[in-house]
DOFI-867297 format. One record per residue (C-alpha): residue in one letter; x, y, z. Coordinates in steps of 0.5 Angstrom, whole numbers, padded with zeros to 4 digits, always signed. Each point is the difference from the previous one (the first is absolute). Layout:
! residues N
aXYZ;...
***
This chain:
! residues 555
m+0317+0157+0434;k-0003-0003-0005;l+0004-0002-0006;t+0000-0003-0007;g+0004-0007-0001;a+0005+0004-0004;e+0002+0004+0005;i+0000-0005+0006;i+0006-0003-0005;c+0003+0007+0000;e-0001+0001+0008;c+0002-0007+0002;l+0007+0001-0005;l+0002+0006+0004;e-0002-0003+0007;q+0005-0006-0001;g+0005+0005-0003;v+0000+0000-0007;d+0002+0006-0004;t+0002-0003-0007;v-0004-0005-0005;f+0001-0003-0005;g-0005-0001-0006;y-0004-0001-0006;p-0007+0002+0000;g-0007-0003-0004;g-0007+0001+0000;a-0001-0004+0006;a+0005+0004+0004;l-0003+0006-0003;n-0003+0002+0008;t+0007-0002+0003;y+0003+0005-0005;d-0004+0005+0001;a+0001+0000+0007;l+0008+0000+0000;y-0002+0007-0005;k-0002+0002+0008;y+0005-0002+0003;s+0006+0001-0005;d+0003+0005+0005;r+0001-0006+0005;i+0001-0006-0004;r+0005+0000-0006;h-0004-0005-0006;i+0006-0001-0005;l-0002-0003-0006;t+0003-0005-0004;a+0000-0002-0007;h-0002-0008+0002;e-0003-0002+0006;q+0006-0005+0001;g+0004+0005+0000;a-0004+0003+0006;s+0001-0006+0003;h+0007-0001+0001;a+0000+0008+0002;a-0004-0002+0005;d+0005-0006+0002;g+0007+0005-0002;y-0003+0006+0005;a-0002-0005+0005;r+0007-0005+0000;a+0004+0007+0000;t-0005+0004+0006;g-0002-0006+0004;k-0006+0003+0000;t-0007-0004-0004;g+0000+0002-0007;v-0007+0002-0004;v-0003-0002-0006;l-0007+0002-0003;t-0002-0003-0007;t-0007+0000-0003;s-0004-0007-0001;g+0001-0006-0006;p+0007+0001-0002;g+0002+0005+0005;a+0000-0004+0005;t+0003-0006-0004;n+0006+0004-0003;i+0002-0001+0008;v+0001-0005+0001;t+0007-0002-0002;g+0002+0005+0005;i-0004-0003+0005;a+0003-0006+0000;t+0007+0004-0001;a-0003+0004+0007;n-0002-0007+0003;i+0006-0005+0000;d+0005+0006+0001;s-0004+0002+0008;i-0002+0006-0003;p-0006+0005+0003;i-0004+0002-0005;v-0008+0002+0000;a-0003-0001-0007;i-0007+0003+0000;t-0004-0002-0006;a-0006+0003-0003;n-0005-0005-0003;v-0007+0000-0004;n-0006+0002+0004;r-0003-0006+0005;d-0006-0001-0004;q+0005-0002-0006;l+0005-0005+0004;g-0001-0006-0003;r-0003+0002-0006;d+0006+0001-0005;s-0002+0007+0001;f+0005+0006-0005;q+0008-0001+0003;e-0002-0005+0007;v+0003-0004+0002;d+0002-0006+0006;i+0006+0004+0002;v-0001-0002+0008;n+0001-0008-0002;i+0003+0002-0005;t+0005+0003+0006;k+0000-0004+0005;p+0006-0005-0001;i+0005+0006-0001;t-0003+0004+0006;k+0000+0000+0007;a-0008+0002+0000;s-0004+0002-0006;r-0007+0003+0002;l-0006+0002-0004;v-0004+0006+0004;e-0008-0001-0001;r-0002+0005+0006;v+0003+0007-0001;e+0000-0001+0008;e+0006-0006-0001;l+0003+0006-0004;a+0005+0003+0005;p+0000-0006+0005;t+0002-0004-0006;i+0006+0006-0003;r+0002+0001+0008;e+0001-0008+0001;a+0004-0001-0007;f+0005+0004+0003;r+0001-0003+0006;l+0000-0007-0003;a+0005+0002-0006;n+0005+0002+0006;t-0001-0006+0005;g+0004-0005+0001;r+0003-0002-0007;k-0002+0006-0004;g-0003+0000-0007;p-0006+0002-0005;v-0007+0002+0002;l-0005+0001-0006;i-0007+0003+0002;d-0005+0000-0006;v-0005+0005+0000;p-0007+0001-0004;k+0000+0006-0004;d-0007+0001+0005;i+0002-0001+0006;t+0005+0007-0002;a-0006+0004-0002;m-0004-0002+0008;t+0000+0003+0005;t+0001-0001+0008;e+0002+0003+0006;f+0008-0001+0001;e+0004+0003+0006;r+0009+0000+0000;a+0003-0006+0003;e+0006+0000+0003;p+0004-0005-0004;r+0000-0008+0003;k+0007-0002+0001;p+0003-0005-0004;m+0000-0007+0005;m+0005-0001+0004;i+0003-0007-0001;s+0006-0002+0006;i+0004-0005+0000;k-0005-0007+0001;n+0005-0005+0002;p+0004+0004+0005;d+0004-0006+0003;s+0003-0001-0007;i+0004+0006+0001;r+0005-0003+0006;r+0000-0006-0005;v+0003+0004-0005;q+0005+0004+0004;e+0002-0006+0002;l+0002-0002-0007;i+0003+0007-0002;r+0005-0001+0006;q+0002-0008-0003;s+0001+0002-0007;e+0007+0002-0003;r-0002+0002-0006;p-0007+0003+0000;m-0004+0004-0006;i-0005+0004+0000;f-0005+0000-0006;a-0003+0006-0001;g-0007+0001-0004;g-0006+0005-0002;g-0003-0001+0007;i+0005+0004+0003;i+0000+0006-0004;s-0008-0001+0000;a+0001-0001+0008;n+0004+0008+0000;a+0005-0005+0004;c+0007+0002-0004;e+0003+0003+0006;e-0002-0006+0005;l+0003-0005-0006;k+0006+0004+0001;a+0001+0000+0007;f-0001-0006+0000;a+0005-0003-0006;e+0004+0004+0004;l-0001-0003+0007;i+0001-0008-0003;d+0005+0003-0005;a-0003-0004-0005;p+0000+0002-0007;v-0006+0002-0004;c-0002-0003-0006;c-0007+0004-0004;s-0004-0002-0004;l-0003+0004-0006;m-0005+0003+0004;g+0004+0001+0006;l+0005+0004-0003;g+0001+0007+0003;a-0002-0004+0007;i+0007+0001+0002;p+0005+0005-0003;e+0004-0003-0006;r+0006+0003+0002;h-0001-0003+0008;p+0006-0005+0001;l-0005-0006+0002;c-0004+0001-0006;v+0002-0006-0006;g-0005+0003-0005;n-0006-0004-0004;i-0001-0007+0001;g-0003-0005-0005;m+0000-0002-0007;h+0003+0007-0003;g+0004+0001+0006;g+0007+0001+0002;y+0005-0007+0001;e+0001+0002+0007;t-0007+0000+0003;g-0001-0006-0004;m+0006-0003+0004;v-0003+0003+0007;t-0006-0003-0001;a+0003-0008-0001;n+0005+0002+0006;c-0003+0002+0005;d-0002-0003+0006;l-0007+0003+0001;m-0004+0005-0004;l-0005+0004+0002;a-0004+0003-0005;c-0004+0006+0003;g-0006+0002-0005;a+0001-0005-0005;r-0003-0005-0004;f+0005-0004-0004;s-0003+0001-0006;d+0003-0005-0006;r+0005+0007-0002;v+0003-0001+0007;a+0000-0007+0002;g+0001-0004-0006;d+0000-0008+0002;r-0004+0001+0006;d+0002-0006+0002;k+0007+0002+0000;f-0001+0008+0002;g+0004+0000+0007;e+0000-0008+0001;q+0006+0001+0004;a-0003+0006+0004;k-0004+0000+0006;i-0006+0006-0003;v-0004+0004+0004;q-0006+0005-0003;l-0002+0006+0002;e-0007+0001-0003;i-0006+0003+0001;d-0005-0004-0005;e-0001-0007+0003;k-0001-0003-0007;e+0007+0002-0001;i+0004-0005+0005;n+0001-0006-0003;k-0003+0001-0006;n+0007+0000-0005;v+0005-0002+0005;r+0000-0004+0006;v+0001+0004+0006;d+0004-0002+0006;e-0003+0005+0004;y-0005+0006-0001;v-0002+0007+0004;l-0007+0001-0002;g-0002+0008+0000;n+0003+0007-0002;v+0007-0001-0002;k+0002+0007+0003;d-0003-0002+0006;a+0003-0007-0001;l+0008+0003-0001;i-0001+0004+0006;a-0002-0006+0005;l+0006-0005-0004;s+0005+0006+0002;a-0003+0001+0007;g+0005-0003+0005;m+0005-0003-0006;d+0007+0002+0002;q+0005+0002-0006;q+0002-0005-0004;s+0006+0001-0005;h+0002-0006-0006;t+0005+0003-0004;d+0003-0006-0002;w-0007-0001-0004;l+0001+0007-0003;e+0006+0000-0003;k-0002-0006-0004;i-0006+0004-0002;e+0005+0005-0003;v+0004-0005-0003;w-0006-0003-0004;k-0002+0007-0002;h+0006+0001-0006;e+0000-0007-0001;l-0003+0001-0007;d+0004+0006-0001;g+0004+0000-0007;i-0007-0005-0003;h-0002+0007-0003;e+0002+0002-0008;p+0000+0006-0002;d-0005+0002-0005;t+0004+0006-0006;e-0007+0000-0004;y-0005+0003+0005;p-0001+0003+0006;e+0000-0005+0006;p-0006+0000+0006;f+0005+0000+0006;q+0002+0006-0003;v-0005+0004-0002;l-0003-0002+0007;g+0007+0001+0004;a-0001+0008-0003;l-0007+0000+0002;n+0003-0002+0007;e+0004+0005+0000;l-0004+0005-0002;k-0007-0001+0004;a-0001+0002+0008;d-0002-0006+0005;g-0006+0002+0000;d-0002+0000-0007;i-0005-0005-0003;i+0002-0005-0005;a-0006-0004-0003;t+0000-0005-0004;d-0003-0004-0005;v+0001-0008-0001;g+0005-0004-0003;q+0008+0000-0002;h+0000+0008+0003;q-0003-0002+0006;m+0005-0005+0002;w+0006+0005-0002;v-0004+0005+0004;a+0002-0005+0006;q+0005-0002-0001;y+0004+0007-0002;s-0004+0006+0003;k+0002+0002+0007;i-0007+0000+0004;e+0002+0003+0007;r-0008+0001+0003;s-0006-0004+0001;r-0005+0004-0005;t+0004+0001-0006;l+0001-0006-0004;l-0008-0001-0003;t+0000-0007-0004;s-0006-0005-0002;g+0003-0006+0004;g-0005-0005+0000;m-0004+0001-0006;g+0006+0002-0005;t-0005+0005-0003;m+0003+0003-0006;g-0003+0007-0001;f+0000+0002+0008;g+0005+0004+0000;m-0002+0006-0003;g-0006+0001+0005;a+0003-0002+0005;a+0006+0006-0001;i-0007+0005-0001;g-0002-0002+0007;a+0007+0001+0003;q+0001+0006-0003;v-0007+0003+0001;a+0002-0003+0007;f+0006+0004+0001;p+0001+0005-0005;d+0006+0002+0002;k+0004-0005+0000;r+0003-0003-0007;v-0004-0007-0003;f+0003-0003-0005;l-0003-0006-0004;v+0004-0006-0002;t-0003-0004-0005;g+0001-0004-0006;d-0003+0002-0008;g-0004-0007+0002;s-0003+0002+0006;f+0000+0009-0003;h-0004-0003-0005;m-0006-0003+0005;n-0001+0007+0003;l+0004+0006-0004;n-0008+0003-0002;e+0001+0003+0008;l+0006+0004-0003;v-0006+0006-0001;t-0001-0001+0008;l+0007+0002+0001;s+0000+0005-0004;s-0008+0004+0001;y+0002-0001+0007;q+0007+0002-0001;l+0004-0004+0004;p+0007-0001+0000;v+0001-0007-0001;v+0006-0002-0004;v-0002-0007-0003;l+0006-0004-0002;i-0001-0005-0005;m+0005-0006+0000;n-0002-0001-0007;n+0003-0007-0004;t-0005+0000-0005;v-0001-0007+0002;l-0005-0003+0007;g+0006-0002+0003;m-0001-0004+0006;v-0005-0005-0004;r+0005+0000-0005;q+0006-0001+0005;w-0004-0006+0002;q-0002-0002-0007;k+0009+0001-0001;l+0000-0004+0006;f-0005-0006+0001;y-0003+0000-0007;g+0006-0001-0006;s+0000+0007-0002;r-0007-0001-0002;f-0002+0008-0001;s-0007-0001+0000;q-0003+0007+0000;t+0005+0003+0005;d+0003+0004-0006;p-0005+0005-0003;h+0005+0007-0001;r-0006+0004+0000;p+0002+0006-0004;t-0002+0005+0006;d+0004+0006+0000;f-0001+0002+0008;v+0003+0006-0001;a-0006+0003-0006;l-0005-0004+0005;a+0002+0004+0006;n+0000+0007-0004;a-0007-0002-0003;f-0003-0001+0008;g+0003+0006+0002;v+0006-0004+0002;e+0008+0003+0000;g+0003-0006-0003;m+0008-0001-0001;r+0004-0007-0001;i+0006-0004+0002;t+0005-0003-0006;k+0006+0000+0004;d+0003+0000+0006;e+0003+0007-0001;e-0007+0002+0001;i-0003-0003+0006;e+0003+0005+0005;p-0002+0006-0004;v-0006-0003-0002;l-0003-0002+0007;k+0003+0008+0002;a-0005+0004-0005;a-0006-0005+0002;i+0000+0001+0007;a+0001+0008-0001;l-0005+0001-0005;n-0004-0002+0007;k-0006-0002-0005;p-0002-0007-0003;v+0005-0003-0004;v+0001-0006-0004;i+0006-0002-0001;d+0002-0006-0006;c+0005-0004+0003;h+0003-0005-0006;i+0003-0006+0003;n+0002-0008-0003;p-0005-0004-0001;d+0004-0005+0002;v+0002+0002+0007;n-0003-0005+0005;v-0001+0001+0008;l+0005-0004+0003;p+0001-0004+0005;m-0006-0004-0001;i-0003-0005+0003;p-0004-0005-0003;p-0007-0001+0002;g+0000-0005+0005;k+0007-0001+0001;t+0005+0002+0005;v+0006+0004+0000;n+0004-0006-0001;e-0002+0001-0007;i+0000+0007-0001;v+0001+0003-0007;t+0005+0006-0001;k+0002-0001-0008;m-0005+0000-0006;
***
């Protein structure tokens, strides 16, 4: 059958099982949006307030579901406005397909109205970025984009489609989606050597990263940890890979991880890094990180092997397959003394916290939220102190229930991500925990919550300062608070009401639980302005480039 390029885009999305896209229309995208009008009974389009919000929503949808998120934009600024969202998805290995419109082919390279070379702009931050130059290439390009986004280390792919391509017609035949290329274990001879290291180990640990969740390997990780009786420390992206309440779960590792995770790292004799890339926020001093241990890396991306930390062995391939292969033929291991020592470390810093009598404390607020939310509910965050408090205090029991920008550290990510997750799971509760600084970045998306009546509860940890940057200024810059005390006069309750969203406040301890309960009971979008101390810090903290031996516990 003959279809226009715009209709082919819609048909290919349906082929790939896509029923929801996020975007914003514009002149160069008019043909595509006209086709979406005809397909509106099969493809739901979520209109955000800004293209960046749409890109983060597609990302959040992908993180929460494990599917591929889709964002559509027009040309020029419409395309450039999603660059931050694409970069965020890329460094965290999130599969999204971005379809951007562009000017007609005969206008390319002429500085035409709203023309931009988005293909070359995004090449460094995508798995592939391609311009469609013939309508006959459109369907194969889209199909390949979905396959590529999910093959190996997942990530974003961009397709740029000139407007005249979407108006042209060509023959179209429906096709079954091509499955992602399976990445088998490329060095199977390593399995036996790693198994022998496990048998010899007296103090093993597992360092679980976001690759476990990406590979849907959480059950395999838990079974493997139980088999070798090893504690599991999770990166920020890996939280939820093993239930928080599991006896082998030690918690978040790295700069703002617990004292116990730092001590496990510094005292283990075998470290099994599973789907983790040893970022600087985990391995502060890369030469000393785990220097006393044998380090094994389970990784799908060959470029990550030995990139940040030198390893003694590695298994290259899908981490789920690697865990299954390592478990096969292994006898049950036992490390009682090691696990008992870790329990002691967990309480080493008990009592260092000085209670705040003037403001509600973040751990109290998040503790109350833990009691009220279900294990399957989703928490999205922005970036800053609140993000680290969520990592420290929130009980993440299931994979894909914590959506946070790990590698890029994108302030403003959380609102879009929460929108994407709530659209994907209308029957779950979605909470956005943010700070006043991050919230100001994309507060325009409150209108999206209101327009679609998405019952996201937005919890603003409002300390009136740029908390994390200010904390660094306090610790490393002699308390010279340059541009981190804006004390903006924004009334978040009035602002929420202006967008048609319910606004509430928490100003003292006794308001925490009743306000959270009331917000959840409304089952509609709510903004909670939670006042916290401007001087509250995220502790403990391992300074950049340092080890657990130089941990900061007081400021």
